[in-house]
C-alpha positions, 0 to 999 in steps of 0.5 A: 817066413815073412808074411804080408798081413792085410788089415782095415784101420779106422781112418775117420770117425763116421758121420751117419752111415759109415763110408768106405773112406772112413777106413784104410786098407793097409798092408804090413809085414808080419813079424815072427812070434816071440817066446809065449806068442803065436800067429793066428790065421783069421778065417771068419770075422763077426760083423756086428751093429756094436762096431758102429758105436766103437767108431764114435769118440765118447764114453761107452762100455769099451774105449773107442777105436782110435784113428789109425788103429786096427778096426775091432772085431770078434773073429775065429782062426787057427794057430799056424805058428806058435812059441806058446806052450798052451796053443799048439799049431792047429788049435782054433781060437776066438777073440778080438782079432780085428779086421785083418788076415793074421793076428799075433797073440799071447793068448790073453782073452782068447777062447779055444774053439772046438770045430767039431761042436759046430761049423766055425761061422756058427761059433760066431753066431748062435754059439758065439757073442750074439747067442750068448747075448740072447742067452744071458739077456733073456734068462738073467735079466728077462727071467721068463716064466712059462706062459709069459709073452716075450716080444723081441725087436730086431727079431730076425737078426743074430741076437733076436732070432736066438732070443725068440727060440730060447723063449719058446724053449722056456714055454713062452709065447713069442712075438717078433718085430722085423722088417719085411715079409721074408724076415717075418716068414722066417720067424714063423719057421723058427716057431714064433707065435706072431710076427710084426712087419714094422715096415708095413704095420702100425707097430703099436696097434699090432702089439695091442692085437698080438699081446692082449694081456700085455708084454711081460718081457721086451728084448730090445735091439732097435730103440727109437719108435719101436721101444716107445710102442712097446712101452705102451703095452707093458704088463705089470712087473714087465722086464725090458732088456736094452741090448742095442738101438740099431735105429739110432746108431747112425743118427746125425741128431741126438739119440731119440729117448723113450717118451713113454717111459712113465709106463715103467712107473705105472706098471712097476716095470724095469728097464735094464741095459746089458753087455755080454762081456759081464758074463764071460766066466759063464760062457762055456756053460752057456755054449754047452747048453745051447749046443745041446739045444741045437743037437736036439733040433730046438735051436736053429742058426742062420749065417749070412757069409760075405767072402773076402776081407776087402769087402768089409766096408760094403758088407758092414752096411748090410747091418743098417740097411736090413739086407742081411739074413741071419748073422753077418760074417765075413769070410777072410779068404 
């Protein structure tokens, strides 16, 4: 049976915030799978700040999406037609299927998903790339010790909210930085010890008050002025994890670098960038441990689900306006 596939390709490289005209919504005939191939019906697509960087031309940890190419995205779906011995019809899989209804695959780079472990959107959230980013960034690079003060920027987001909860599991005092009273209240519900509303407070002064002994671990998802403020409040031997810089992604001027970086020297501190794909062989063990925390009620997950593939351009903007509450996920149908 010939299926029609709908998909988004990159039509132009965005300048500033992405516009609907930066994408093309296309229809194509989906061919039948060949030997060793299978068709995935894409059900949920992860919308992430990293997607903005993938649209830029230039050197990064992955090559940029080319003009006219399918827009890259992590997604989950089920196998609906198969000529592959290891991927039977009905199998759920996760992979970089992109912004489309159906994907053809030979199985390379895919991860089987157990839908009994958690709802599928959670497998793109706390038990997916955001949760894995939080897990490895905090534990492998941040190396938190019980009693440490851990500060998280973008703390109400998909990565930051998990960072804070894992830090609490490890006996740390946790301070979150988020935008707006609602998001700060949510951090309290997650067990954060303090929350700073960057829209209403002087972040530098609030960090001095909330972290009187300094910051032992700073997990940064935001960059810019908030990173600079955190650098002024480091404890000796502090560890900074650079996960993202969402405040800078849509700049039309050069990226603002940290002006207070000499604090790293004074405090013998370290600042390390992390990319979650470096930890791929360890994903199953991390997912299993986080699933146990969830089952025990120690780790919570929240998803913001937008329905309809065609809503992608407008839904993506929620990441940069702060409108999303929890992990932003696009439900295809």
